[in-house]
Backbone and ligand atoms as CSV (ligand in chain L), in Angstrom:
chain,resi,resn,atom,element,x,y,z
A,1,MET,N,N,0.826,-1.196,0.000
A,1,MET,CA,C,0.000,0.000,0.000
A,1,MET,C,C,0.869,1.259,0.000
A,2,THR,N,N,0.478,2.234,-0.778
A,2,THR,CA,C,1.262,3.470,-0.812
A,2,THR,C,C,0.700,4.444,0.205
A,3,GLY,N,N,1.549,5.350,0.642
A,3,GLY,CA,C,1.179,6.229,1.739
A,3,GLY,C,C,0.385,7.437,1.310
A,4,ARG,N,N,0.011,8.184,2.337
A,4,ARG,CA,C,-0.652,9.448,2.070
A,4,ARG,C,C,-0.070,10.472,3.017
A,5,TYR,N,N,-0.122,11.701,2.613
A,5,TYR,CA,C,0.351,12.807,3.430
A,5,TYR,C,C,-0.881,13.480,4.022
A,6,VAL,N,N,-0.880,13.682,5.347
A,6,VAL,CA,C,-2.084,14.190,6.018
A,6,VAL,C,C,-1.873,15.608,6.538
A,7,HIS,N,N,-2.800,16.472,6.177
A,7,HIS,CA,C,-2.815,17.840,6.700
A,7,HIS,C,C,-4.049,17.987,7.587
A,8,HIS,N,N,-3.841,18.430,8.836
A,8,HIS,CA,C,-4.951,18.568,9.791
A,8,HIS,C,C,-5.484,19.988,9.759
A,9,HIS,N,N,-6.798,20.093,9.744
A,9,HIS,CA,C,-7.394,21.426,9.755
A,9,HIS,C,C,-8.603,21.440,10.678
A,10,ARG,N,N,-8.752,22.526,11.423
A,10,ARG,CA,C,-9.967,22.712,12.219
A,10,ARG,C,C,-10.702,23.904,11.622
A,11,VAL,N,N,-11.946,23.672,11.234
A,11,VAL,CA,C,-12.696,24.685,10.475
A,11,VAL,C,C,-12.934,25.926,11.329
A,12,THR,N,N,-12.679,27.087,10.747
A,12,THR,CA,C,-12.873,28.357,11.453
A,12,THR,C,C,-14.220,28.971,11.065
A,13,LEU,N,N,-14.707,29.842,11.917
A,13,LEU,CA,C,-15.992,30.508,11.650
A,13,LEU,C,C,-15.953,31.289,10.346
A,14,ASP,N,N,-14.819,31.890,10.056
A,14,ASP,CA,C,-14.770,32.729,8.855
A,14,ASP,C,C,-14.716,31.895,7.565
A,15,GLU,N,N,-14.674,30.558,7.708
A,15,GLU,CA,C,-14.755,29.697,6.520
A,15,GLU,C,C,-16.195,29.261,6.225
A,16,THR,N,N,-17.119,29.685,7.096
A,16,THR,CA,C,-18.510,29.269,6.894
A,16,THR,C,C,-19.310,30.410,6.270
A,17,ASN,N,N,-20.453,30.049,5.689
A,17,ASN,CA,C,-21.276,31.059,5.031
A,17,ASN,C,C,-22.542,31.322,5.845
A,18,VAL,N,N,-23.482,32.025,5.244
A,18,VAL,CA,C,-24.652,32.500,5.988
A,18,VAL,C,C,-25.530,31.350,6.504
A,19,VAL,N,N,-25.473,30.186,5.850
A,19,VAL,CA,C,-26.256,29.055,6.365
A,19,VAL,C,C,-25.430,28.141,7.282
A,20,GLY,N,N,-24.186,28.536,7.570
A,20,GLY,CA,C,-23.409,27.859,8.595
A,20,GLY,C,C,-22.476,26.762,8.114
A,21,ASN,N,N,-22.594,26.362,6.844
A,21,ASN,CA,C,-21.661,25.331,6.373
A,21,ASN,C,C,-20.463,25.974,5.669
A,22,VAL,N,N,-19.455,25.131,5.380
A,22,VAL,CA,C,-18.213,25.662,4.809
A,22,VAL,C,C,-18.430,26.064,3.352
A,23,TYR,N,N,-17.993,27.252,3.016
A,23,TYR,CA,C,-18.062,27.750,1.641
A,23,TYR,C,C,-17.160,26.886,0.747
A,24,PHE,N,N,-17.696,26.471,-0.376
A,24,PHE,CA,C,-17.035,25.453,-1.208
A,24,PHE,C,C,-15.582,25.778,-1.559
A,25,ALA,N,N,-15.297,27.060,-1.765
A,25,ALA,CA,C,-13.964,27.434,-2.261
A,25,ALA,C,C,-12.861,27.109,-1.255
A,26,HIS,N,N,-13.217,27.003,0.024
A,26,HIS,CA,C,-12.183,26.720,1.023
A,26,HIS,C,C,-11.576,25.331,0.842
A,27,TYR,N,N,-12.356,24.418,0.278
A,27,TYR,CA,C,-11.792,23.078,0.038
A,27,TYR,C,C,-10.614,23.162,-0.937
A,28,VAL,N,N,-10.709,24.070,-1.867
A,28,VAL,CA,C,-9.599,24.270,-2.805
A,28,VAL,C,C,-8.414,24.913,-2.076
A,29,ARG,N,N,-8.707,25.891,-1.213
A,29,ARG,CA,C,-7.633,26.505,-0.412
A,29,ARG,C,C,-6.904,25.442,0.391
A,30,TRP,N,N,-7.672,24.511,0.986
A,30,TRP,CA,C,-7.039,23.481,1.827
A,30,TRP,C,C,-6.157,22.556,0.995
A,31,GLN,N,N,-6.505,22.320,-0.254
A,31,GLN,CA,C,-5.587,21.574,-1.129
A,31,GLN,C,C,-4.259,22.331,-1.202
A,32,GLY,N,N,-4.364,23.651,-1.339
A,32,GLY,CA,C,-3.161,24.487,-1.410
A,32,GLY,C,C,-2.349,24.404,-0.127
A,33,HIS,N,N,-3.032,24.469,1.024
A,33,HIS,CA,C,-2.322,24.377,2.302
A,33,HIS,C,C,-1.616,23.027,2.425
A,34,CYS,N,N,-2.324,21.977,2.018
A,34,CYS,CA,C,-1.791,20.623,2.145
A,34,CYS,C,C,-0.526,20.455,1.300
A,35,ARG,N,N,-0.571,20.867,0.071
A,35,ARG,CA,C,0.608,20.687,-0.795
A,35,ARG,C,C,1.764,21.563,-0.337
A,36,GLU,N,N,1.422,22.766,0.182
A,36,GLU,CA,C,2.458,23.671,0.671
A,36,GLU,C,C,3.149,23.077,1.905
A,37,GLN,N,N,2.347,22.500,2.826
A,37,GLN,CA,C,2.917,21.854,4.008
A,37,GLN,C,C,3.793,20.677,3.609
A,38,PHE,N,N,3.340,19.937,2.581
A,38,PHE,CA,C,4.129,18.810,2.097
A,38,PHE,C,C,5.516,19.290,1.657
A,39,LEU,N,N,5.546,20.356,0.884
A,39,LEU,CA,C,6.835,20.871,0.422
A,39,LEU,C,C,7.677,21.348,1.601
A,40,LEU,N,N,7.077,22.071,2.547
A,40,LEU,CA,C,7.823,22.553,3.720
A,40,LEU,C,C,8.412,21.390,4.505
A,41,ASP,N,N,7.621,20.316,4.664
A,41,ASP,CA,C,8.049,19.153,5.451
A,41,ASP,C,C,9.047,18.276,4.719
A,42,ARG,N,N,8.780,18.015,3.437
A,42,ARG,CA,C,9.466,16.927,2.740
A,42,ARG,C,C,10.414,17.385,1.639
A,43,ALA,N,N,10.219,18.588,1.118
A,43,ALA,CA,C,11.091,19.036,0.018
A,43,ALA,C,C,11.245,20.557,0.078
A,44,PRO,N,N,11.794,21.053,1.211
A,44,PRO,CA,C,11.854,22.511,1.408
A,44,PRO,C,C,12.676,23.237,0.341
A,45,GLY,N,N,13.659,22.516,-0.228
A,45,GLY,CA,C,14.488,23.150,-1.260
A,45,GLY,C,C,13.687,23.578,-2.478
A,46,VAL,N,N,12.561,22.884,-2.727
A,46,VAL,CA,C,11.730,23.214,-3.889
A,46,VAL,C,C,11.120,24.612,-3.709
A,47,LEU,N,N,10.789,24.952,-2.466
A,47,LEU,CA,C,10.253,26.295,-2.209
A,47,LEU,C,C,11.299,27.365,-2.508
A,48,SER,N,N,12.564,27.044,-2.218
A,48,SER,CA,C,13.629,28.008,-2.532
A,48,SER,C,C,13.795,28.162,-4.033
A,49,LEU,N,N,13.602,27.049,-4.767
A,49,LEU,CA,C,13.711,27.132,-6.235
A,49,LEU,C,C,12.706,28.126,-6.804
A,50,LEU,N,N,11.557,28.271,-6.100
A,50,LEU,CA,C,10.509,29.166,-6.590
A,50,LEU,C,C,10.954,30.634,-6.543
A,51,ASP,N,N,12.038,30.893,-5.788
A,51,ASP,CA,C,12.586,32.258,-5.778
A,51,ASP,C,C,13.377,32.533,-7.043
A,52,GLY,N,N,13.699,31.463,-7.785
A,52,GLY,CA,C,14.456,31.625,-9.027
A,52,GLY,C,C,13.557,31.498,-10.237
A,53,ASP,N,N,14.042,30.783,-11.273
A,53,ASP,CA,C,13.290,30.657,-12.526
A,53,ASP,C,C,12.244,29.556,-12.475
A,54,PHE,N,N,12.335,28.705,-11.472
A,54,PHE,CA,C,11.452,27.543,-11.409
A,54,PHE,C,C,10.043,27.969,-11.007
A,55,VAL,N,N,9.042,27.362,-11.682
A,55,VAL,CA,C,7.645,27.702,-11.407
A,55,VAL,C,C,6.839,26.404,-11.302
A,56,LEU,N,N,5.954,26.349,-10.317
A,56,LEU,CA,C,4.989,25.247,-10.238
A,56,LEU,C,C,3.642,25.822,-10.667
A,57,VAL,N,N,3.098,25.284,-11.744
A,57,VAL,CA,C,1.838,25.795,-12.277
A,57,VAL,C,C,0.723,24.808,-11.959
A,58,THR,N,N,-0.352,25.290,-11.393
A,58,THR,CA,C,-1.521,24.440,-11.180
A,58,THR,C,C,-2.280,24.380,-12.504
A,59,VAL,N,N,-2.405,23.165,-13.061
A,59,VAL,CA,C,-3.039,23.066,-14.387
A,59,VAL,C,C,-4.487,22.600,-14.327
A,60,ASP,N,N,-4.857,21.884,-13.273
A,60,ASP,CA,C,-6.273,21.574,-13.081
A,60,ASP,C,C,-6.529,21.264,-11.622
A,61,CYS,N,N,-7.804,21.327,-11.264
A,61,CYS,CA,C,-8.175,21.190,-9.864
A,61,CYS,C,C,-9.675,20.957,-9.799
A,62,ALA,N,N,-10.102,20.056,-8.912
A,62,ALA,CA,C,-11.530,19.759,-8.798
A,62,ALA,C,C,-11.850,19.294,-7.389
A,63,VAL,N,N,-13.120,19.440,-7.014
A,63,VAL,CA,C,-13.616,18.900,-5.747
A,63,VAL,C,C,-15.034,18.377,-5.972
A,64,GLU,N,N,-15.320,17.211,-5.385
A,64,GLU,CA,C,-16.697,16.676,-5.342
A,64,GLU,C,C,-17.125,16.651,-3.887
A,65,PHE,N,N,-18.350,17.110,-3.641
A,65,PHE,CA,C,-18.812,17.249,-2.255
A,65,PHE,C,C,-19.856,16.197,-1.920
A,66,TYR,N,N,-19.697,15.578,-0.756
A,66,TYR,CA,C,-20.631,14.525,-0.340
A,66,TYR,C,C,-21.414,14.884,0.917
A,67,ALA,N,N,-20.817,15.717,1.805
A,67,ALA,CA,C,-21.493,16.064,3.063
A,67,ALA,C,C,-21.039,17.446,3.514
A,68,GLU,N,N,-21.877,18.109,4.289
A,68,GLU,CA,C,-21.557,19.449,4.786
A,68,GLU,C,C,-20.540,19.370,5.913
A,69,SER,N,N,-19.790,20.469,6.090
A,69,SER,CA,C,-18.978,20.584,7.296
A,69,SER,C,C,-19.227,21.950,7.916
A,70,PHE,N,N,-18.845,22.077,9.192
A,70,PHE,CA,C,-19.230,23.239,9.991
A,70,PHE,C,C,-18.053,23.722,10.845
A,71,ALA,N,N,-18.179,24.954,11.334
A,71,ALA,CA,C,-17.131,25.538,12.181
A,71,ALA,C,C,-16.808,24.589,13.333
A,72,GLY,N,N,-15.525,24.425,13.590
A,72,GLY,CA,C,-15.078,23.576,14.693
A,72,GLY,C,C,-14.773,22.149,14.281
A,73,ASP,N,N,-15.248,21.752,13.105
A,73,ASP,CA,C,-14.983,20.381,12.645
A,73,ASP,C,C,-13.477,20.143,12.507
A,74,ARG,N,N,-13.076,18.950,12.905
A,74,ARG,CA,C,-11.681,18.547,12.700
A,74,ARG,C,C,-11.621,17.712,11.427
A,75,ILE,N,N,-10.859,18.209,10.479
A,75,ILE,CA,C,-10.825,17.577,9.163
A,75,ILE,C,C,-9.393,17.158,8.838
A,76,GLU,N,N,-9.271,15.956,8.306
A,76,GLU,CA,C,-7.979,15.533,7.757
A,76,GLU,C,C,-8.050,15.648,6.248
A,77,ILE,N,N,-7.086,16.305,5.663
A,77,ILE,CA,C,-6.963,16.349,4.215
A,77,ILE,C,C,-5.845,15.359,3.880
A,78,ARG,N,N,-6.252,14.236,3.295
A,78,ARG,CA,C,-5.319,13.131,3.041
A,78,ARG,C,C,-4.937,13.156,1.575
A,79,MET,N,N,-3.681,13.436,1.320
A,79,MET,CA,C,-3.203,13.602,-0.060
A,79,MET,C,C,-2.453,12.356,-0.513
A,80,GLU,N,N,-2.817,11.867,-1.679
A,80,GLU,CA,C,-2.094,10.746,-2.289
A,80,GLU,C,C,-1.529,11.179,-3.625
A,81,LEU,N,N,-0.451,10.514,-4.005
A,81,LEU,CA,C,0.120,10.756,-5.319
A,81,LEU,C,C,-0.641,9.904,-6.332
A,82,GLU,N,N,-1.277,10.557,-7.289
A,82,GLU,CA,C,-2.054,9.815,-8.281
A,82,GLU,C,C,-1.143,9.348,-9.414
A,83,ARG,N,N,-0.348,10.266,-9.925
A,83,ARG,CA,C,0.641,9.871,-10.927
A,83,ARG,C,C,1.692,10.958,-11.129
A,84,MET,N,N,2.815,10.518,-11.655
A,84,MET,CA,C,3.906,11.414,-12.040
A,84,MET,C,C,4.215,11.113,-13.486
A,85,THR,N,N,3.974,12.048,-14.363
A,85,THR,CA,C,4.253,11.801,-15.780
A,85,THR,C,C,4.929,13.033,-16.371
A,86,GLY,N,N,6.068,12.819,-17.015
A,86,GLY,CA,C,6.790,13.944,-17.620
A,86,GLY,C,C,7.081,14.998,-16.576
A,87,ASN,N,N,6.587,16.207,-16.813
A,87,ASN,CA,C,6.851,17.295,-15.859
A,87,ASN,C,C,5.664,17.518,-14.923
A,88,ARG,N,N,4.710,16.558,-14.915
A,88,ARG,CA,C,3.497,16.775,-14.127
A,88,ARG,C,C,3.370,15.841,-12.931
A,89,VAL,N,N,2.763,16.371,-11.872
A,89,VAL,CA,C,2.455,15.591,-10.681
A,89,VAL,C,C,0.963,15.748,-10.417
A,90,ALA,N,N,0.249,14.613,-10.303
A,90,ALA,CA,C,-1.188,14.654,-10.027
A,90,ALA,C,C,-1.429,14.105,-8.637
A,91,MET,N,N,-2.239,14.813,-7.871
A,91,MET,CA,C,-2.542,14.426,-6.503
A,91,MET,C,C,-4.048,14.230,-6.337
A,92,ALA,N,N,-4.405,13.340,-5.401
A,92,ALA,CA,C,-5.814,13.124,-5.055
A,92,ALA,C,C,-5.971,13.426,-3.568
A,93,PHE,N,N,-7.121,13.969,-3.205
A,93,PHE,CA,C,-7.368,14.385,-1.824
A,93,PHE,C,C,-8.658,13.776,-1.299
A,94,ASP,N,N,-8.601,13.187,-0.104
A,94,ASP,CA,C,-9.809,12.812,0.635
A,94,ASP,C,C,-9.948,13.797,1.792
A,95,TYR,N,N,-11.146,14.354,1.935
A,95,TYR,CA,C,-11.433,15.249,3.063
A,95,TYR,C,C,-12.270,14.445,4.055
A,96,VAL,N,N,-11.680,14.135,5.209
A,96,VAL,CA,C,-12.343,13.245,6.153
A,96,VAL,C,C,-12.537,13.956,7.495
A,97,ARG,N,N,-13.786,14.020,7.969
A,97,ARG,CA,C,-14.040,14.565,9.305
A,97,ARG,C,C,-13.750,13.464,10.316
A,98,CYS,N,N,-12.860,13.761,11.262
A,98,CYS,CA,C,-12.461,12.776,12.273
A,98,CYS,C,C,-12.876,13.324,13.628
A,99,GLN,N,N,-13.972,12.814,14.139
A,99,GLN,CA,C,-14.514,13.333,15.392
A,99,GLN,C,C,-15.222,12.233,16.147
A,100,ASP,N,N,-15.119,12.271,17.480
A,100,ASP,CA,C,-15.820,11.321,18.345
A,100,ASP,C,C,-15.536,9.887,17.911
A,101,GLY,N,N,-14.322,9.630,17.495
A,101,GLY,CA,C,-13.932,8.290,17.095
A,101,GLY,C,C,-14.545,7.811,15.789
A,102,ARG,N,N,-15.186,8.758,15.044
A,102,ARG,CA,C,-15.789,8.368,13.765
A,102,ARG,C,C,-15.102,9.093,12.627
A,103,GLU,N,N,-15.138,8.484,11.459
A,103,GLU,CA,C,-14.593,9.110,10.266
A,103,GLU,C,C,-15.697,9.239,9.237
A,104,GLU,N,N,-15.782,10.436,8.615
A,104,GLU,CA,C,-16.793,10.641,7.585
A,104,GLU,C,C,-16.153,11.329,6.382
A,105,LEU,N,N,-16.325,10.712,5.227
A,105,LEU,CA,C,-15.769,11.294,4.003
A,105,LEU,C,C,-16.666,12.449,3.556
A,106,LEU,N,N,-16.121,13.660,3.564
A,106,LEU,CA,C,-16.903,14.857,3.231
A,106,LEU,C,C,-16.808,15.213,1.762
A,107,ALA,N,N,-15.649,14.969,1.196
A,107,ALA,CA,C,-15.413,15.392,-0.185
A,107,ALA,C,C,-14.178,14.678,-0.714
A,108,ARG,N,N,-14.066,14.697,-2.029
A,108,ARG,CA,C,-12.865,14.190,-2.687
A,108,ARG,C,C,-12.423,15.227,-3.705
A,109,GLY,N,N,-11.113,15.333,-3.878
A,109,GLY,CA,C,-10.614,16.310,-4.845
A,109,GLY,C,C,-9.389,15.802,-5.564
A,110,ARG,N,N,-8.989,16.564,-6.553
A,110,ARG,CA,C,-7.751,16.243,-7.252
A,110,ARG,C,C,-7.188,17.511,-7.857
A,111,GLN,N,N,-5.920,17.473,-8.162
A,111,GLN,CA,C,-5.296,18.584,-8.880
A,111,GLN,C,C,-4.019,18.096,-9.508
A,112,SER,N,N,-3.559,18.790,-10.532
A,112,SER,CA,C,-2.218,18.510,-11.026
A,112,SER,C,C,-1.431,19.785,-11.209
A,113,VAL,N,N,-0.136,19.624,-10.987
A,113,VAL,CA,C,0.783,20.751,-11.135
A,113,VAL,C,C,1.842,20.381,-12.169
A,114,ALA,N,N,2.282,21.397,-12.902
A,114,ALA,CA,C,3.325,21.196,-13.905
A,114,ALA,C,C,4.568,21.964,-13.486
A,115,CYS,N,N,5.725,21.322,-13.660
A,115,CYS,CA,C,6.997,21.981,-13.395
A,115,CYS,C,C,7.409,22.751,-14.641
A,116,MET,N,N,7.683,24.022,-14.472
A,116,MET,CA,C,8.018,24.901,-15.589
A,116,MET,C,C,9.202,25.792,-15.180
A,117,ARG,N,N,9.793,26.435,-16.187
A,117,ARG,CA,C,10.765,27.473,-15.835
A,117,ARG,C,C,10.493,28.703,-16.682
A,118,ARG,N,N,10.797,29.832,-16.093
A,118,ARG,CA,C,10.576,31.096,-16.766
A,118,ARG,C,C,11.721,31.331,-17.745
A,119,ALA,N,N,11.408,31.325,-19.047
A,119,ALA,CA,C,12.434,31.545,-20.069
A,119,ALA,C,C,12.134,32.880,-20.761
A,120,ALA,N,N,13.024,33.241,-21.687
A,120,ALA,CA,C,12.887,34.551,-22.345
A,120,ALA,C,C,11.538,34.696,-23.026
A,121,HIS,N,N,11.035,33.583,-23.587
A,121,HIS,CA,C,9.774,33.666,-24.333
A,121,HIS,C,C,8.598,33.056,-23.588
A,122,GLY,N,N,8.666,33.089,-22.275
A,122,GLY,CA,C,7.552,32.587,-21.482
A,122,GLY,C,C,7.899,31.312,-20.745
A,123,LEU,N,N,6.893,30.601,-20.253
A,123,LEU,CA,C,7.124,29.393,-19.461
A,123,LEU,C,C,7.451,28.213,-20.365
A,124,GLN,N,N,8.465,27.440,-19.967
A,124,GLN,CA,C,8.859,26.231,-20.684
A,124,GLN,C,C,8.777,25.052,-19.717
A,125,PRO,N,N,8.409,23.857,-20.217
A,125,PRO,CA,C,8.394,22.686,-19.327
A,125,PRO,C,C,9.777,22.441,-18.709
A,126,ALA,N,N,9.785,22.005,-17.465
A,126,ALA,CA,C,11.047,21.727,-16.763
A,126,ALA,C,C,10.916,20.371,-16.078
A,127,PRO,N,N,12.032,19.679,-15.855
A,127,PRO,CA,C,11.965,18.391,-15.160
A,127,PRO,C,C,11.466,18.566,-13.724
A,128,ILE,N,N,10.864,17.504,-13.188
A,128,ILE,CA,C,10.508,17.508,-11.767
A,128,ILE,C,C,11.818,17.566,-10.970
A,129,PRO,N,N,11.984,18.541,-10.058
A,129,PRO,CA,C,13.250,18.637,-9.312
A,129,PRO,C,C,13.560,17.339,-8.568
A,130,ASP,N,N,14.853,16.981,-8.511
A,130,ASP,CA,C,15.277,15.720,-7.876
A,130,ASP,C,C,14.746,15.602,-6.455
A,131,GLU,N,N,14.793,16.713,-5.721
A,131,GLU,CA,C,14.360,16.675,-4.318
A,131,GLU,C,C,12.870,16.317,-4.218
A,132,LEU,N,N,12.076,16.840,-5.138
A,132,LEU,CA,C,10.646,16.538,-5.125
A,132,LEU,C,C,10.411,15.095,-5.554
A,133,ARG,N,N,11.125,14.662,-6.592
A,133,ARG,CA,C,11.024,13.270,-7.056
A,133,ARG,C,C,11.356,12.294,-5.927
A,134,ALA,N,N,12.418,12.627,-5.181
A,134,ALA,CA,C,12.830,11.761,-4.058
A,134,ALA,C,C,11.771,11.761,-2.958
A,135,ALA,N,N,11.220,12.942,-2.663
A,135,ALA,CA,C,10.204,13.038,-1.601
A,135,ALA,C,C,8.942,12.283,-1.993
A,136,LEU,N,N,8.670,12.219,-3.299
A,136,LEU,CA,C,7.450,11.569,-3.773
A,136,LEU,C,C,7.601,10.066,-3.927
A,137,ALA,N,N,8.851,9.585,-3.953
A,137,ALA,CA,C,9.106,8.178,-4.280
A,137,ALA,C,C,8.318,7.229,-3.376
A,138,ARG,N,N,8.264,7.547,-2.071
A,138,ARG,CA,C,7.577,6.611,-1.151
A,138,ARG,C,C,6.066,6.622,-1.316
A,139,TYR,N,N,5.543,7.617,-2.064
A,139,TYR,CA,C,4.102,7.678,-2.306
A,139,TYR,C,C,3.733,7.177,-3.698
A,140,ASP,N,N,4.741,6.726,-4.444
A,140,ASP,CA,C,4.523,6.376,-5.857
A,140,ASP,C,C,3.627,5.149,-5.996
A,141,PRO,N,N,2.435,5.317,-6.617
A,141,PRO,CA,C,1.535,4.163,-6.748
A,141,PRO,C,C,2.082,3.106,-7.711
A,142,VAL,N,N,3.047,3.466,-8.555
A,142,VAL,CA,C,3.620,2.505,-9.504
A,142,VAL,C,C,4.779,1.751,-8.868
A,143,ARG,N,N,5.728,2.501,-8.299
A,143,ARG,CA,C,6.920,1.866,-7.764
A,143,ARG,C,C,6.927,1.746,-6.247
A,144,GLY,N,N,5.917,2.364,-5.581
A,144,GLY,CA,C,5.987,2.511,-4.128
A,144,GLY,C,C,5.731,1.246,-3.354
L,1,LIG,C1,C,3.650,28.050,-5.187
L,1,LIG,C2,C,2.940,26.879,-5.681
L,1,LIG,O1,O,2.233,27.003,-6.625
L,1,LIG,C3,C,3.110,25.643,-4.984
L,1,LIG,C4,C,2.791,24.449,-5.536
L,1,LIG,C5,C,3.003,23.294,-4.780
L,1,LIG,C6,C,2.946,22.064,-5.303
L,1,LIG,C7,C,3.203,20.976,-4.495
L,1,LIG,C8,C,3.170,19.723,-4.986
L,1,LIG,C9,C,3.293,18.646,-4.101
L,1,LIG,C10,C,2.910,17.393,-4.440
L,1,LIG,C11,C,2.833,16.439,-3.450
L,1,LIG,C12,C,2.292,15.212,-3.649
L,1,LIG,C13,C,2.267,14.309,-2.563
L,1,LIG,C14,C,1.542,13.154,-2.538
L,1,LIG,C15,C,1.517,12.300,-1.350
């Protein structure tokens, strides 16, 4: 079995809307938090590369919703590596409410990012940085 990277979040009041449930767009934000934490934890050098010519471009992103969540909920955002192809990395996310010893799947999402570099004539595809490739190896559904 391949692993998953878990980001813990407790829903804040300002993430809810007038009817009290979480506004849909925050699920996308949490994907961003999760991947950012992954880089900070497992491949911090990649964040430094972003100060140079290297760019990580989000090329697609989606969320499917199954149940509402509310302020105070403890949610795990469980990220898995879906695939690594060429200069792209695709991730899948399970949003699971973990409370009172129960787990409830609230939503599922996915996104892919492309490794690029800023060249004279715009963005060009770039290889996945070695540090990121190494950090992802243990999550690889093909070789993991
Ligand atoms: C600045 C910016 O756009 C950051 C993008 C971050 C992308 C991070 C990709 C991490 C992929 C991790 C996959 C892990 C699967 C278990």
